[in-house]
N, C-alpha and C positions, 0 to 999 in steps of 0.2 A: 853468773851462777844460776839465776832464774830467767835465762834468756827465752823469750817467746818471739815468734815471727810477728811482723807487723800485721795488722788487721787485713790490709789489702792482700798480702801474700797468703794468709790463711783462707780468705775468700776465694782467691784464684786457685789454690790447691783443691778446695772443695768443689769448685765448678769443674775443674779438669777431671775429677774422678766420676762425675755424673755421666750417665749414658746420653748419647745424643737424642734430641726430640724425634719422635716418629712423625712422619709426614702426615699432615691432615689433623694432627692432634692439637687442638687450640689451647687447652688448659692442662698443664702438667700438675697443678695443685688442686686437689679435690675440693677444699673449702671455697676456693675462688669460683669454681664451676658451680657449686651449690648457691652461692650468693648471686652470681650472674643469672642463673636460671630463675631463682626466686624473684629477683627484680623484674625480669621480663614478665613472669606470670602475674605479679602484682600490678604492673602497668596495664597489662591486657585486661585484667579483671576490673580495674578502676575505669577504664574506658567503656567496657560493656555496661557496668552499673550506671555510669554517667549517661550514656545514650539511652538506657532504659528509663531513667528518671526524666530526662528531657522529653522522651516520646510519651510518657505517661501524663505529663502536664501540657502537652501540645494539642 
């Protein structure tokens, strides 16, 4: 009466309905791209600040 497809089948149906990824497009998920870019920027800034501190005391 309350039949639902198993989770695996529902996921497979959802994936089948998505359009294919465009070539050269790394992230299809916007927040994942934002997190990735934010982490890269944070690491670069930490390195620049660290080098500046070391050079100031050298």
